[in-house]
N, C-alpha and C positions, 0 to 999 in steps of 0.2 A: 452531517457531512458537511462542505461548504457550500453556504446557499446560493454562490453564484457559479453552481455548478450542478447542476440539476440533472437530474437521470441519467447521470455519467457510469456508465458499467464499465468501461475502461478508461484510464489514464489518456490513453489515445488520443481518444473522443477530441477532448480540448486542446487545439492545436495553440491558442494564445496561452496557454498556462508557462508560467517561467518555469525555473529550474528549482528557484524556491518554493511556487506554491506546490508546485509535483513534489518536494519533499516535504513539503508538511504533510501533505496529503497521505504520503509514503506512513508517515510516523503515526497518524491517525488510524490507519489500517494496520499496523502491528500492533499498536495500542488498545484498538478490539481484538486482534487474534490472542495476544495476550491473558486479556481478562477473562474472557471465555476460556483460553487454556486455565486458568486459576479458578473460575465455576465450578467445572466441568471435574479438577481436582478435589475442590471439597467436595464436589455429590458425593465421589466416590470413596471418599474417608469415612463420609456419615453415613454410606448405605451399607445396608444389607445385602443388594442387591442390587446387581444393572441391569437397566434395559439397554441392550445391545442394537438396536435399532436408533433408538435417541441417541445413542452416546456417538452411534456410526454417524450420522445429522451434525453431530456437534463437532468432529472431530473434522470430517466435511468443510465445514464452516471457517474451522480456520485456516485448512486449507487454502480455502480462495481469500481469505480473508489476508491470509501470507502472502500469495500469491498478485492481490492486488499493490500491497506494498513495495514487492519486489519489482514489480512492472513499473510504477511510477519512479521506484529510484532508477531503473533503467533509463527510462524515459527523461528524468533528468540528468542524467550522466550525459546521455546523447545530447540533448540539445544545452550545455554548456561546451561538451564538444566541439558542435557547431556554432555556438558564438563565438570560441577560441579561432576557430579555422575561419571566420567570417572576421573577424578584428586583423588575421594577419591577413588577410588576401585585402584589404582595406588601408594596411601599412600601419595598423596599431599594434603595437607592442603585448604581449603574453608572457605572461612571469610564469 
């Protein structure tokens, strides 16, 4: 992940992250989830037997990565809204 975000378990942990950084983080998490989904699908297609315990762990991992991506996206949206509101309060023009 991003080297400047050490030990980040939640996007909310970095109060200084701008929306652009958060959206990049969300993209990374969702790409990891997509990659793991593809890997599990390939393993199932090639396997005669499926280890249900390991499959469950893989699916839980995909859910966690997707949740992180969604959280980062939600945080980015909130921060963009806050920036827009602050610009309006300061007499700035929002489009």
